[in-house]
N, C-alpha and C positions, 0 to 999 in steps of 0.2 A: 146830361148824359149824352154822349155821342156814340153812334153805332157804326162800326167799320166792318165791311164784308169783303171776303176773298173767295174766289171760286177756283177749284182744281178739277181736272178730268182724269179718269183712269178706266181701264178695262179689266174685268174680272169674271170668272166663271164660278158657278155654285150649283148645288143641288139642294133644294129645300125639301127636307124629309125628316121624319122622326125615326131614329134607328130602332126604337122599341116597338114600332108598328110593322105590320106586314106590308109587302109591296102593294097589295091591293088597297089597304087603307090609306097609305101614303098617296097613291094615285087618286083615290077618291077625294082626299082633303086638298092636296096640293096640285093636282092635275099634271100638266106637262112639266111643271117646275120640279117634279120629283123624278124626272128622267135619270136613270142610273148612270148615264153617260154625261151628265152635267149640261149646262147651257150658260151662255155668257151675256154680258151687258156692257154698254158704254155708259158708265156712271159719271155723274157730276156731283161733287161735294161742295156745298156752300156753307161757309162758316162766318158767323157774325159775332164780333166781340164788342163789348160795351165798356165805357170808361170815361173819365174826364180827360180833357186835352192837357197834355204836358206843356206848360208855358215855355220850357226850354227848347222843345222840338216842334211844337205845333201838332204833334201826333197823339192819338189815343194809343196806337201801337204802330210800329213800323211795319207796313204791309209786306215789305220784302222779308222781314224776319218771320211774320205770320205765315207767309207762303213757304218759307224754309221749314218751319215747324210742321205744317201740314204735309209737306213732301217727305221729310225724314221720318216723322212719327207714324204716318198713315200711308200715304200714296206709294212710297217706295216699297212698302211691305205688301200691298195688295194689287198693284198694277201688273197686269198680265199674269195673275196668279189664280189659283183655285182656292176659294175661301174655305172649302171643306178640308182640303189637304195641305195647303201651303202656308196658311196664315196662322201664326202662333196664337194670337189673341182671339181667334174664332174657334179654336179646338174645343170640342164638346158642347158647342152652342149651335142650335139650328140657325143656319145663315140666312134668315129672313132679313129684309131691309130693316125691320123694326129692331131686331137684336143687333144687327150690324151697326146701326147709327148710335145705339146706346154704348157699344164698345168703343166706337170712334170718339164719342163725347168723353168717356173716361180717360182716354189717352190724351186728347187735346187739352182737357181741363188741367191735367197734371203738368203738361208742357207749358201751358200759358202762365201758370203760377211762377215758373222760373223765368220765362221770357219777358213778361210784363206784369209784375205783381200788383199793379194798381188797376188792372183790367179784369174783366170777368167774361167767361164764355156765355153768350146770350142765346144762341140759336144755331142749329144745324139743319140743313136740308140735304137729303140724299135722293138724287133723281136716278131712278133705275131705267125708266123708259120715258118718252115724252108724255105718256099717260099715267105713269105710276111713280109716286115719290112719297117719302116720309119726312116729317118734320119733328124736331125734338128740342125742347127747352130745358132739359135736365131735371124735369119733374118726375 
């Protein structure tokens, strides 16, 4: 099994809050991330795909095509957007990094089946700040 990794960058804003809670409780639980005027991050998304090398191409997956999938399926929808207001796949979901990465996984997993059916999504890492990131293996 060979693991192939691609990284993309995007900027997005969000407000982490539970709409069923009071402003006071949201602030207590989420702190400044519950700011009603939102806040932004310079995100990095790292995607790792696993599979066997295709003897005809020498690739597990064409990294250019993987990058195109990442851009069209995710990055173009979230870059310079508000996750709470502008991103269809985040509607009705608290836009924590944990929820966000699971939704990204679901999108990329479907796209990868069409792009490279002999590969499998292995790992995602979403970096929100140099100190804060989440990792997901689809479990």
